[in-house]
NUZAFI-677535 format. One record per residue: x, y, z of N, C-alpha, C in turn; residue number from 1; residue in one letter. Coordinates in steps of 0.2 Angstrom, whole numbers, plus 2048, in hexadecimal, padded with zeros to 3 digits. Example, Ala and Ser with C-alpha at 12.3 -4.5 7.8 and 13.67 -1.06 7.14 Angstrom:
! NUZAFI-677535
  nc1  nc2  nc3  cac1  cac2  cac3  cc1  cc2  cc3  seq  type
  842  7E4  827   83E   7EA   827  842  7F0  827    1     a
  840  7F5  823   844   7FB   824  840  800  827    2     s
//
This chain:
! NUZAFI-677535
  nc1  nc2  nc3  cac1  cac2  cac3  cc1  cc2  cc3  seq  type
  F0F  931  B77   F0B   936   B76  F05  935  B7B    1     m
  F03  93A  B7F   EFD   93A   B83  EF7  93D  B7F    2     m
  EF1  939  B80   EEB   93C   B7D  EE7  93F  B83    3     l
  EE4  944  B81   EE0   948   B85  ED9  944  B86    4     g
  ED4  948  B8A   ECE   945   B8B  EC9  947  B85    5     d
  ECB  94B  B80   EC7   94E   B7B  ECA  94D  B74    6     h
  EC7  94C  B6F   EC9   94D   B68  EC5  952  B65    7     c
  EC8  958  B65   EC4   95E   B62  EBF  95F  B68    8     g
  EB9  960  B66   EB3   961   B6A  EB0  95B  B6D    9     g
  EB3  955  B6C   EB0   94F   B6E  EB3  94B  B73   10     f
  EB0  949  B78   EB3   945   B7D  EB7  93F  B7A   11     p
  EBD  93D  B7D   EC1   938   B7B  EC1  933  B81   12     l
  EBF  92C  B7F   EC0   927   B84  EC4  922  B82   13     r
  EC9  920  B85   ECE   91A   B84  ECC  914  B88   14     i
  ECC  90F  B84   ECA   908   B87  ED0  904  B86   15     v
  ED3  901  B8C   ED9   8FD   B8B  ED8  8F7  B8F   16     s
  EDA  8F1  B8C   EDA   8EB   B90  EE1  8E9  B93   17     t
  EE6  8ED  B92   EED   8ED   B94  EF0  8E7  B91   18     e
  EEE  8E3  B8C   EF1   8DE   B88  EEE  8DE  B81   19     y
  EF2  8DB  B7D   EF1   8DC   B76  EEB  8D7  B74   20     a
  EE7  8DA  B6F   EE1   8D6   B6D  EE1  8D5  B65   21     l
  EDE  8D0  B63   EDE   8CF   B5B  ED8  8D4  B59   22     d
  ED7  8D4  B53   ED2   8D9   B50  ECB  8D8  B52   23     r
  EC8  8D2  B52   EC1   8D1   B54  EC1  8D2  B5B   24     p
  EC5  8D0  B5F   EC5   8D1   B67  EC5  8D8  B68   25     s
  EC9  8DC  B65   ECA   8E3   B66  EC3  8E6  B64   26     a
  EC0  8E4  B5F   EBA   8E7   B5C  EB5  8E6  B61   27     a
  EB4  8E0  B64   EAF   8DE   B69  EB0  8E2  B6F   28     n
  EB6  8E4  B72   EB7   8E8   B77  EB4  8EF  B76   29     v
  EB5  8F1  B70   EB2   8F8   B6E  EAA  8F7  B6E   30     g
  EA8  8F2  B6B   EA0   8F1   B6B  E9D  8F1  B72   31     l
  EA1  8EE  B77   E9E   8EE   B7E  E9E  8F5  B81   32     k
  EA2  8FA  B7F   EA3   900   B82  E9F  906  B7E   33     t
  E9B  904  B79   E97   908   B75  E92  90B  B7A   34     v
  E91  912  B7A   E8C   915   B7E  E87  919  B7A   35     r
  E88  91C  B74   E83   920   B71  E7F  91B  B6D   36     g
  E7B  91F  B69   E76   91B   B65  E79  919  B5E   37     d
  E7E  91B  B5C   E82   919   B56  E89  918  B57   38     y
  E8C  914  B53   E93   913   B54  E96  911  B4D   39     f
  E9D  912  B4C   EA1   910   B46  EA8  90E  B48   40     c
  EAB  90C  B43   EB2   90A   B44  EB7  90E  B40   41     f
  EBD  90F  B42   EC2   912   B3E  EC9  910  B41   42     l
  ECC  90C  B3C   ED3   90A   B3D  ED8  90F  B3E   43     d
  EDE  90E  B41   EE2   914   B43  EE5  917  B3C   44     e
  EE6  913  B37   EE9   915   B31  EE5  917  B2B   45     d
  EDE  917  B2D   ED9   91A   B28  ED7  921  B29   46     d
  ED3  924  B25   ED1   92B   B25  EC9  92B  B25   47     l
  EC6  92E  B29   EBF   930   B29  EBE  937  B27   48     m
  EBA  938  B22   EB9   93F   B1F  EB4  943  B23   49     l
  EB5  94A  B23   EB1   94E   B27  EAA  94D  B24   50     p
  EA5  94E  B29   E9E   94D   B27  E9B  946  B26   51     h
  EA0  941  B26   E9E   93A   B24  E98  938  B29   52     n
  E9A  938  B30   E95   936   B35  E8E  93A  B34   53     i
  E8F  940  B33   E89   945   B32  E85  942  B2C   54     e
  E88  941  B26   E85   93F   B20  E81  938  B21   55     n
  E84  933  B25   E81   92D   B26  E7C  92D  B2B   56     l
  E7D  931  B30   E78   932   B36  E71  935  B33   57     y
  E72  939  B2E   E6C   93D   B2C  E67  938  B28   58     r
  E6A  933  B25   E65   92E   B22  E64  928  B26   59     v
  E68  926  B2B   E67   920   B2F  E62  922  B35   60     l
  E62  928  B37   E5E   92A   B3D  E57  92A  B3B   61     s
  E55  92A  B35   E4E   92B   B32  E4C  924  B2F   62     t
  E50  91F  B30   E4F   918   B2D  E4F  913  B32   63     s
  E4C  90D  B30   E4C   907   B34  E52  903  B33   64     s
  E56  905  B2E   E5C   901   B2C  E61  901  B32   65     a
  E65  8FB  B33   E6A   8FA   B38  E70  8FE  B37   66     p
  E72  900  B31   E78   903   B2F  E78  907  B29   67     a
  E7C  90C  B28   E7D   910   B22  E84  910  B20   68     a
  E86  911  B1A   E8D   911   B18  E8E  915  B11   69     y
  E94  918  B11   E96   91D   B0B  E9B  91A  B07   70     g
  E9E  91E  B03   EA3   91C   AFE  EAA  91C  B01   71     i
  EAE  917  B00   EB5   917   B03  EBA  916  AFD   72     v
  EBF  91A  AFD   EC5   91A   AF8  ECB  916  AFC   73     e
  ECD  911  AF8   ED3   90D   AFB  ED9  910  AF7   74     m
  EDE  911  AFB   EE4   914   AF8  EEA  90F  AFB   75     v
  EF0  910  AF7   EF6   90C   AF9  EFA  910  AFD   76     n
  F01  90E  AFE   F05   912   B02  F08  918  AFF   77     e
  F06  919  AF8   F08   91F   AF4  F02  923  AF3   78     h
  EFD  922  AF7   EF6   926   AF7  EF3  926  AF0   79     a
  EF5  920  AEC   EF2   91F   AE5  EEB  91B  AE6   80     e
  EE6  91D  AE3   EE0   919   AE3  EE0  912  AE0   81     t
  EDE  90D  AE5   EDE   906   AE2  ED7  904  AE1   82     w
  ED2  907  AE5   ECB   904   AE4  EC7  909  AE7   83     m
  EC1  909  AE4   EBB   90D   AE7  EB6  909  AE9   84     i
  EB4  909  AF0   EAE   905   AF2  EA8  909  AF2   85     y
  EA4  908  AED   E9E   90C   AEC  E98  908  AE9   86     d
  E98  901  AEC   E93   8FD   AE9  E8C  8FE  AED   87     r
  E86  8FE  AE9   E80   8FE   AEC  E7F  8F8  AF1   88     e
  E7B  8F8  AF6   E7A   8F3   AFA  E75  8ED  AF7   89     y
  E78  8E7  AF8   E74   8E1   AF6  E75  8DC  AFB   90     h
  E70  8D9  AFF   E72   8D5   B04  E75  8CE  B02   91     s
  E72  8CC  AFC   E75   8C6   AF9  E7C  8C6  AF7   92     q
  E7E  8CC  AF5   E85   8CD   AF3  E8A  8CD  AF9   93     q
  E87  8CF  AFF   E8C   8CF   B05  E8D  8C8  B07   94     l
  E89  8C3  B05   E8B   8BC   B06  E91  8BA  B02   95     l
  E92  8BC  AFC   E98   8BA   AF8  E9E  8BE  AFA   96     l
  E9E  8C4  AFD   EA4   8C7   AFF  EA2  8CE  B02   97     g
  EA7  8D1  B06   EA6   8D7   B09  EA8  8DD  B04   98     n
  EA3  8E1  B02   EA5   8E7   AFE  EA4  8EE  B02   99     f
  EA3  8ED  B09   EA3   8F3   B0D  EA8  8F3  B12  100     i
  EAD  8F8  B11   EB2   8F8   B17  EAF  8FB  B1D  101     p
  EB1  8F9  B23   EAE   8FB   B29  EAF  902  B2A  102     n
  EB4  905  B27   EB4   90D   B27  EAE  910  B24  103     l
  EAB  90D  B20   EA5   910   B1C  E9F  911  B20  104     a
  E9E  90D  B26   E98   90C   B29  E96  910  B2F  105     l
  E90  911  B30   E8E   914   B37  E88  90F  B39  106     l
  E89  90C  B3F   E84   907   B41  E7F  90A  B47  107     f
  E79  907  B47   E75   909   B4D  E77  904  B53  108     k
  E78  907  B59   E7A   903   B5E  E75  8FE  B60  109     s
  E6F  8FF  B5E   E6A   8FA   B60  E6B  8F3  B5D  110     e
  E70  8F2  B58   E71   8EC   B55  E75  8E8  B5B  111     i
  E78  8EB  B5F   E7C   8E7   B64  E77  8E3  B69  112     l
  E71  8E6  B6A   E6C   8E2   B6E  E6A  8DC  B6A  113     q
  E6C  8DB  B64   E6A   8D5   B60  E70  8D0  B60  114     q
  E75  8D1  B64   E7B   8CD   B65  E7F  8CD  B5F  115     y
  E80  8D2  B5B   E85   8D3   B56  E8C  8D4  B59  116     c
  E90  8D0  B57   E97   8D0   B5A  E9C  8CD  B55  117     i
  EA2  8CF  B56   EA7   8CC   B52  EA9  8C5  B54  118     f
  EAA  8C1  B4F   EAC   8BA   B50  EB3  8B9  B51  119     d
  EB5  8B7  B57   EBC   8B7   B59  EC0  8B1  B56  120     t
  EBC  8AD  B53   EBF   8A7   B4F  EC1  8A9  B48  121     d
  EC0  8AF  B46   EC2   8B1   B3F  EC7  8B7  B40  122     l
  ECE  8B5  B3F   ED3   8BA   B3F  ED3  8BE  B38  123     p
  ECF  8BC  B33   ECE   8C0   B2D  EC7  8C0  B2C  124     l
  EC4  8C5  B28   EBE   8C6   B26  EB9  8C7  B2C  125     f
  EBB  8C8  B32   EB6   8C9   B37  EB1  8CF  B36  126     e
  EB3  8D4  B33   EAF   8D9   B31  EA9  8D7  B2C  127     d
  EAB  8D3  B28   EA6   8D0   B23  EA1  8CC  B27  128     w
  EA3  8C8  B2B   E9F   8C4   B2F  E9A  8C8  B33  129     d
  E9D  8CE  B36   E99   8D2   B3A  E94  8D6  B36  130     f
  E95  8D8  B30   E90   8DB   B2C  E8B  8D6  B2A  131     l
  E8C  8CF  B29   E87   8CA   B27  E82  8CA  B2D  132     l
  E85  8CA  B33   E81   8CA   B39  E7C  8D0  B39  133     q
  E7F  8D6  B38   E7B   8DC   B38  E76  8DC  B32  134     v
  E77  8D9  B2D   E73   8D9   B27  E6D  8D5  B28  135     a
  E6D  8D0  B2D   E67   8CC   B2F  E62  8D1  B32  136     q
  E64  8D7  B34   E5F   8DB   B37  E5C  8E0  B33  137     l
  E5E  8E1  B2C   E5B   8E5   B28  E61  8E7  B22  138     g
  E5E  8EA  B1D   E63   8EC   B18  E66  8F3  B1A  139     d
  E6C  8F4  B17   E70   8FA   B18  E6E  8FF  B14  140     f
  E70  905  B15   E6E   90B   B11  E75  90D  B0E  141     i
  E75  90E  B08   E7B   911   B04  E7B  918  B03  142     f
  E7F  91C  B06   E7F   923   B05  E85  925  B00  143     v
  E83  928  AFA   E88   929   AF5  E8C  92F  AF6  144     r
  E8F  92F  AFC   E94   934   AFE  E9A  931  B01  145     k
  EA0  934  B00   EA6   931   B02  EA7  931  B09  146     k
  EA8  92B  B0C   EA9   92B   B13  EB0  92B  B16  147     s
  EB5  928  B12   EBC   928   B15  EC1  925  B10  148     g
  EC7  925  B12   ECC   922   B0E  ECF  91C  B12  149     i
  ECF  916  B0F   ED2   910   B11  ED9  90F  B0F  150     y
  EDE  910  B13   EE5   910   B11  EE8  908  B12  151     r
  EE8  905  B0C   EEA   8FE   B0C  EF2  8FE  B0B  152     n
  EF6  8FE  B10   EFD   8FD   B0F  F00  8F6  B11  153     v
  EFB  8F2  B12   EFD   8EB   B13  F02  8EA  B19  154     q
  F01  8EE  B1E   F06   8EE   B23  F06  8E7  B27  155     s
  F01  8E4  B28   F00   8DE   B2C  F03  8D8  B29  156     s
  F02  8D7  B22   F04   8D1   B1F  EFF  8CC  B1F  157     g
  EFA  8CC  B24   EF5   8C7   B25  EF1  8C5  B1F  158     v
  EF0  8CA  B1B   EEB   8C9   B15  EEF  8C5  B10  159     f
  EF6  8C5  B10   EFA   8C1   B0B  EFA  8BA  B0D  160     n
  EF7  8B8  B13   EF7   8B1   B14  EF1  8AD  B11  161     n
  EF2  8AA  B0B   EEC   8A8   B07  EE9  8A2  B0A  162     s
  EED  89E  B0E   EE9   898   B11  EE5  89A  B17  163     a
  EE7  8A0  B1B   EE2   8A2   B20  EDC  8A6  B1D  164     l
  EDD  8A9  B17   ED8   8AD   B14  ED3  8A8  B12  165     s
  ED5  8A2  B0F   ED1   89D   B0C  ECD  89A  B12  166     f
  ED0  898  B17   ECD   895   B1D  EC7  89A  B20  167     h
  EC9  8A0  B21   EC4   8A4   B24  EBE  8A6  B1F  168     c
  EBF  8A6  B19   EBA   8A7   B14  EB5  8A1  B14  169     r
  EB8  89B  B14   EB4   895   B14  EB0  895  B1A  170     r
  EB3  897  B20   EAF   896   B26  EA9  89B  B26  171     k
  EAA  8A1  B23   EA4   8A5   B22  E9F  8A2  B1E  172     i
  EA1  8A0  B18   E9C   89C   B14  E98  897  B17  173     f
  E9C  893  B1B   E99   88D   B1F  E94  890  B24  174     e
  E96  895  B27   E92   898   B2D  E8B  89B  B2A  175     k
  E8B  89E  B24   E86   8A2   B22  E81  89F  B1D  176     w
  E84  89A  B19   E80   897   B13  E7A  894  B16  177     i
  E7A  890  B1C   E75   88C   B1F  E70  891  B22  178     s
  E71  897  B23   E6C   89C   B26  E68  8A0  B22  179     k
  E69  8A0  B1B   E65   8A4   B17  E5F  8A0  B14  180     i
  E5A  8A3  B12   E54   89F   B10  E55  89D  B09  181     s
  E51  898  B07   E51   896   B00  E50  89C  AFB  182     d
  E4B  8A0  AFD   E4A   8A6   AF9  E50  8AB  AF8  183     g
  E54  8AC  AFD   E5A   8B0   AFD  E5F  8AC  AF9  184     d
  E5F  8A6  AFA   E64   8A2   AF6  E63  8A2  AEF  185     f
  E5D  8A1  AED   E5B   8A2   AE6  E5D  8A8  AE3  186     n
  E5B  8AE  AE7   E5D   8B5   AE5  E64  8B5  AE4  187     a
  E68  8B2  AE8   E6F   8B3   AE8  E72  8B0  AE1  188     l
  E6F  8AA  ADF   E71   8A7   AD9  E6F  8AB  AD3  189     i
  E68  8AD  AD3   E66   8B1   ACD  E69  8B7  ACC  190     t
  E6A  8BB  AD2   E6D   8C2   AD2  E74  8C1  ACF  191     q
  E78  8BC  AD1   E7F   8BC   AD0  E80  8B9  AC9  192     n
  E7C  8B5  AC6   E7C   8B3   ABF  E7C  8B9  ABB  193     n
  E78  8BE  ABD   E78   8C5   AB9  E7D  8C9  ABB  194     i
  E7F  8CA  AC1   E84   8CF   AC3  E8B  8CD  AC2  195     f
  E8D  8C7  AC2   E94   8C5   AC1  E95  8C2  ABA  196     f
  E90  8C1  AB6   E92   8BE   AB0  E94  8C3  AAA  197     e
  E97  8C8  AAC   E99   8CD   AA7  EA0  8CB  AA5  198     q
  EA1  8CC  A9E   EA8   8C9   A9C  EAE  8CD  A9F  199     p
  EB2  8C9  AA2   EB8   8CC   AA5  EBE  8C8  AA2  200     v
  EC4  8CB  AA1   ECA   8C8   A9F  ECB  8C2  AA3  201     p
  ECD  8BC  AA0   ECF   8B6   AA4  ED6  8B5  AA3  202     q
  EDA  8B5  AA9   EE1   8B4   AA9  EE3  8AE  AAE  203     v
  EE9  8AB  AAC   EEC   8A7   AB1  EF3  8AB  AB3  204     a
  EF5  8A9  AB9   EFB   8AD   ABB  F00  8A9  ABF  205     q
  F06  8A9  ABD   F0C   8A6   AC0  F10  8AA  AC4  206     l
  F10  8A9  ACB   F15   8AD   ACF  F1B  8A9  AD1  207     f
  F21  8AD  AD1   F27   8A9   AD3  F2B  8AD  AD8  208     y
  F2E  8A9  ADD   F32   8AC   AE2  F39  8AC  AE0  209     k
  F3C  8B1  AE0   F43   8B2   ADF  F48  8B1  AE5  210     i
  F45  8B4  AEA   F49   8B3   AF1  F43  8B2  AF6  211     d
  F44  8B5  AFC   F40   8B3   B02  F3A  8B8  B02  212     a
  F39  8BC  AFD   F33   8C1   AFD  F2D  8BD  AFC  213     r
  F27  8C0  AFE   F21   8BD   AFC  F1F  8BD  AF5  214     e
  F1B  8B9  AF2   F18   8BA   AEC  F16  8C1  AEA  215     f
  F17  8C4  AE5   F15   8CA   AE3  F13  8CB  ADC  216     n
  F0F  8D0  ADA   F0D   8D1   AD3  F13  8D3  ACE  217     e
  F18  8D6  AD1   F1E   8D7   ACD  F22  8D1  ACA  218     t
  F22  8CC  ACE   F26   8C6   ACD  F20  8C1  ACA  219     d
  F1D  8C2  AC5   F18   8BE   AC3  F17  8BE  ABB  220     s
  F14  8B9  AB8   F12   8B9   AB1  F0B  8B8  AB0  221     i
  F08  8BC  AAC   F00   8BB   AAB  EFF  8B9  AA3  222     i
  EFB  8B4  AA3   EF9   8B2   A9C  EF1  8B2  A9B  223     v
  EEF  8B5  A96   EE8   8B5   A94  EE6  8AE  A92  224     n
  EE0  8AC  A95   EDE   8A5   A93  ED7  8A5  A91  225     i
  ED4  89F  A8F   ECD   89E   A8F  ECC  897  A92  226     t
  EC6  895  A94   EC5   88F   A97  EC6  889  A93  227     p
  EC8  88A  A8C   EC9   884   A88  ED1  883  A88  228     q
  ED5  887  A8C   EDC   885   A8C  EDD  87E  A90  229     f
  EE2  87B  A8D   EE4   874   A90  EEB  875  A92  230     t
  EEF  87A  A90   EF6   87B   A92  EF7  882  A92  231     e
  EFB  884  A97   EFD   88B   A98  F04  88B  A99  232     i
  F08  88F  A95   F0F   890   A95  F11  897  A98  233     s
  F15  897  A9D   F17   89E   A9F  F1E  89F  A9E  234     f
  F20  8A4  A9A   F27   8A5   A98  F2A  8AB  A9B  235     f
  F30  8A9  A9E   F34   8AF   AA2  F38  8B3  A9C  236     f
  F39  8B9  A9E   F3D   8BD   A99  F44  8BB  A98  237     k
  F46  8B8  A9D   F4D   8B5   A9D  F4E  8B0  AA2  238     s
  F53  8AB  AA2   F54   8A6   AA7  F53  8A9  AAE  239     p
  F4F  8A6  AB3   F4E   8A9   AB9  F4F  8A4  ABE  240     t
  F52  8A5  AC4   F53   8A1   AC9  F4D  8A2  ACE  241     i
  F49  89C  AD0   F43   89D   AD4  F44  898  AD9  242     v
  F40  899  ADF   F40   895   AE5  F39  891  AE6  243     s
  F34  895  AE3   F2D   892   AE4  F29  895  ADF  244     q
  F24  892  ADD   F1F   894   AD8  F18  894  ADB  245     l
  F14  899  AD8   F0C   898   ADA  F09  899  AD3  246     r
  F04  895  AD2   F00   895   ACC  EF9  897  ACE  247     f
  EF6  89C  ACB   EEF   89E   ACC  EEC  89D  AC5  248     d
  EE8  897  AC5   EE5   895   ABF  EE0  89A  ABC  249     p
  EDD  89E  AC0   ED8   8A3   ABD  ED7  8A8  AC2  250     l
  ED5  8AE  ABF   ED3   8B4   AC4  ECC  8B4  AC5  251     n
  EC9  8AE  AC7   EC2   8AD   AC9  EC2  8A6  ACD  252     n
  EBC  8A5  ACF   EBB   89E   AD2  EBB  899  ACC  253     y
  EBE  893  ACE   EBF   88E   AC8  EC0  887  ACB  254     t
  EBF  882  AC7   EC1   87B   AC9  EC5  879  AC3  255     s
  ECB  875  AC4   ECF   873   ABF  ED1  86C  AC0  256     i
  ED3  869  ABB   ED7   862   ABB  EDE  864  AB9  257     a
  EE3  863  ABE   EEA   865   ABD  EEE  85F  ABB  258     l
  EF0  85E  AB5   EF3   858   AB3  EFB  858  AB3  259     h
  EFE  85E  AB2   F05   85E   AB3  F08  865  AB3  260     s
  F0E  865  AB7   F11   86C   AB7  F18  86A  AB5  261     v
  F1B  86E  AB0   F22   86C   AAE  F26  873  AAE  262     s
  F2C  872  AB1   F31   878   AB1  F36  877  AAC  263     l
  F37  87C  AA8   F3B   87B   AA2  F41  880  AA2  264     l
  F46  87E  A9F   F4C   882   A9E  F4E  881  A96  265     q
  F4D  886  A92   F4F   885   A8B  F4B  880  A88  266     d
  F45  87F  A8A   F41   87A   A87  F42  873  A89  267     g
  F46  872  A8E   F48   86B   A91  F45  86B  A98  268     q
  F41  866  A99   F3E   865   AA0  F43  864  AA5  269     k
  F42  868  AAB   F46   867   AB1  F43  861  AB5  270     i
  F47  85C  AB5   F44   856   AB8  F45  855  AC0  271     d
  F41  859  AC3   F41   859   ACB  F3A  858  ACD  272     i
  F39  854  AD3   F32   853   AD6  F2F  85A  AD8  273     p
  F29  85A  AD7   F25   860   AD9  F20  85E  ADE  274     l
  F1F  863  AE3   F19   862   AE8  F14  867  AE7  275     q
  F0E  866  AE7   F09   86B   AE6  F04  86C  AEC  276     l
  F02  872  AEE   EFD   873   AF3  EF9  879  AF0  277     s
  EF3  87A  AF4   EEF   87F   AF1  EEA  882  AF6  278     s
  EE6  887  AF4   EE1   889   AF9  EDA  887  AF6  279     n
  EDA  881  AF3   ED4   87E   AF0  ECF  87C  AF6  280     a
  EC9  87C  AF5   EC4   87A   AFA  EC4  872  AFA  281     l
  EC4  86F  AF4   EC5   868   AF3  ECB  866  AEE  282     f
  ECE  861  AF0   ED4   85F   AEC  ED5  858  AEC  283     e
  ED6  855  AE5   ED7   84E   AE5  EDE  84D  AE1  284     s
  EDF  848  ADE   EE5   846   ADB  EE7  84C  AD5  285     a
  EE2  84E  AD2   EE3   852   ACC  EDE  858  ACC  286     t
  ED8  857  AD0   ED3   85C   ACF  ED3  861  AD5  287     e
  ED2  868  AD4   ED2   86D   AD9  ECC  871  AD8  288     y
  EC8  872  ADD   EC2   876   ADD  EC3  87C  AE2  289     i
  EC3  882  ADF   EC4   888   AE3  EBE  88C  AE5  290     f
  EBD  88E  AEB   EB7   892   AED  EBA  899  AEF  291     d
  EBF  89B  AEB   EC2   8A2   AEC  EC3  8A5  AE5  292     t
  EC3  8AB  AE4   EC4   8AE   ADE  ECC  8AF  ADD  293     d
  ED0  8AD  AE2   ED7   8AD   AE1  EDA  8A6  AE2  294     d
  ED8  8A2  ADD   EDB   89B   ADE  EE2  89A  ADD  295     p
  EE5  896  AE1   EED   896   AE1  EEF  88F  AE2  296     q
  EF4  88D  ADE   EF7   886   ADE  EFF  888  ADF  297     v
  F01  885  AE5   F08   887   AE6  F0D  881  AE4  298     f
  F12  882  AE1   F17   87D   ADE  F1D  87E  AE1  299     i
  F1E  878  AE5   F24   878   AE9  F2A  873  AE6  300     h
  F30  875  AE7   F35   870   AE6  F3B  872  AEA  301     f
  F39  872  AF1   F3E   874   AF6  F45  871  AF6  302     d
  F45  86A  AF5   F4B   867   AF5  F50  869  AF0  303     d
  F4D  86C  AEB   F51   86D   AE5  F52  875  AE3  304     y
  F4F  879  AE7   F4F   880   AE6  F55  883  AE8  305     a
  F57  889  AE5   F54   88C   ADF  F55  888  AD9  306     p
  F51  88A  AD4   F51   887   ACD  F51  88C  AC8  307     v
  F56  88B  AC3   F56   890   ABE  F51  88E  AB8  308     e
  F4D  892  AB5   F48   890   AB0  F46  896  AAC  309     l
  F43  894  AA6   F41   89A   AA2  F3A  898  A9F  310     n
  F37  893  AA2   F30   891   AA0  F2C  88D  AA5  311     e
  F26  88D  AA6   F22   889   AA9  F1C  887  AA5  312     v
  F1B  880  AA4   F15   87E   AA0  F10  87A  AA5  313     s
  F0A  87C  AA4   F05   878   AA9  F00  876  AA4  314     i
  EFE  86F  AA5   EF9   86C   AA1  EF3  86B  AA6  315     k
  EED  86D  AA4   EE7   86D   AA8  EE1  86D  AA4  316     l
  EDB  86C  AA7   ED5   86D   AA4  ED1  872  AA9  317     d
  ECD  877  AA6   EC9   87B   AAA  EC2  877  AAA  318     y
  EC0  875  AB0   EB9   872   AB1  EB3  876  AB1  319     l
  EB4  87C  AB6   EAF   880   AB7  EB2  887  ABA  320     k
  EAF  88C  AB8   EB1   893   ABB  EAC  897  ABC  321     d
  EAD  89D  ABF   EA8   8A2   AC0  EA5  8A2  AC7  322     g
  EA1  8A7  AC8   E9D   8A7   ACF  E98  8A2  AD0  323     f
  E96  89E  ACA   E91   899   ACB  E94  893  ACF  324     k
  E9B  893  ACF   E9E   88D   AD2  E9E  88D  ADA  325     l
  E9F  893  ADD   E9E   893   AE4  E97  893  AE6  326     p
  E93  896  AE2   E8C   895   AE4  E89  88E  AE3  327     l
  E8C  88A  ADE   E8A   883   ADE  E8D  87F  AE4  328     d
  E93  881  AE6   E96   87E   AEC  E92  87F  AF2  329     l
  E90  886  AF3   E8C   888   AF9  E85  884  AF9  330     l
  E82  884  AF3   E7C   880   AF2  E7C  879  AF4  331     k
  E82  876  AF2   E83   86F   AF3  E84  86E  AFB  332     q
  E88  872  AFE   E89   872   B05  E83  873  B09  333     k
  E7F  878  B07   E78   879   B0A  E74  873  B0A  334     n
  E74  870  B04   E70   869   B03  E73  864  B08  335     s
  E79  863  B08   E7C   85E   B0D  E7A  85F  B14  336     t
  E7A  866  B16   E78   867   B1D  E71  865  B1E  337     i
  E6D  867  B19   E65   865   B1A  E65  85D  B1A  338     v
  E69  859  B16   E68   852   B16  E6B  84F  B1D  339     e
  E70  852  B20   E72   850   B26  E6D  851  B2C  340     y
  E6A  857  B2B   E65   859   B30  E5F  854  B30  341     q
  E5D  852  B29   E57   84E   B29  E59  847  B2B  342     q
  E60  845  B2A   E62   83E   B2C  E62  83E  B34  343     a
  E64  844  B37   E64   844   B3E  E5D  843  B41  344     l
  E59  847  B3E   E52   847   B40  E4F  840  B40  345     q
  E51  83C  B3A   E4F   835   B39  E51  831  B3F  346     h
  E58  832  B40   E5B   82E   B46  E58  82F  B4C  347     k
  E57  836  B4E   E53   837   B54  E4C  834  B55  348     e
  E49  834  B4F   E42   830   B4F  E43  829  B50  349     g
  E48  826  B4D   E49   81F   B4F  E4B  81E  B56  350     e
  E4F  822  B59   E51   822   B60  E4B  822  B65  351     l
  E47  827  B63   E41   828   B67  E3C  822  B67  352     t
  E3C  81F  B61   E38   819   B60  E3B  813  B64  353     a
  E41  812  B64   E45   80D   B68  E44  80E  B70  354     l
  E44  815  B72   E43   816   B79  E3C  814  B7B  355     k
  E37  816  B76   E30   814   B78  E2F  80D  B78  356     n
  E32  809  B74   E32   802   B74  E35  7FF  B7A  357     d
  E3A  802  B7C   E3E   7FF   B82  E39  801  B88  358     y
  E36  807  B89   E32   809   B8E  E2C  804  B8F  359     s
  E29  802  B89   E24   7FE   B89  E25  7F7  B8B  360     a
  E2B  7F5  B89   E2E   7EE   B8B  E2F  7EE  B93  361     l
  E32  7F3  B96   E33   7F3   B9D  E2D  7F3  BA1  362     t
  E28  7F6  B9E   E22   7F6   BA2  E1E  7F0  BA3  363     k
  E1F  7EB  B9E   E1C   7E5   B9E  E1E  7E0  BA3  364     k
//
């Protein structure tokens, strides 16, 4: 299909590199070609509603804010509503996770003069990192009007890669935690102790693969738990042949001591060796510390798969959970960075003193 030089009454300009680009690189090409005073993003499968730009421009043009955003509805492939993004802006909240889809935003082009750019080392969450850059220039304005529809059909499959997701999330935390002030860090802790400590159902979940399909919610078992649990049993409705298992110990950040995993058939343990891997930030012989609200432990028995079973029993201790855990980890990481910086300064001082001593000796 050939595109013309206008879209309705507006000029249409196509920029091509003649070769494929990843998401952050493609976005940066777009940023380099921005000509007007404002710009926005729209993926090819999403929908922007009429009057959205007008609504955002009306408030942004009379403000010193670098960006404004509206409400976005996320729908699945059946056009069923999955989520509504309608959260008020809090700069500290943005450090914990992105709650503003790119579709929702209108930016002032002047932010590009401050070297806001997409990080090409981030194949995931590059939009979150970009917003954190823009947020250093000022608070965003939330306009309580619907901006568009985010169609999440999971076409790329990249967000199902938990290892990549974990890696990119950790890179963003490491990049930004050292840049915030002590005051903002304290506000982050204080605010989230209030904001996140609302009672929510705590569950553990066991996913099982029956064939080559990816793990999915249909093939899973959910058990309501409390932090006092020391053993969780997952019962299948009937004997089931599985090729791999994934254990999600909690629907939140957590740290656990995992003592044993047992596969059972009619109450009898299936005696085969198991190998464990995870998306934990830190992992020892038994302890796992997760800095994600989607903690995952993969249970492998490749040499013996598939295996027929009707129960999985897991013995563990919950050591700590909730949003305090990643904040504690970030605080510890920030403290370690400061200690390294102080040690480096001390070494540099010692080196300067040695150079001065050497210079004095050579002059004699």
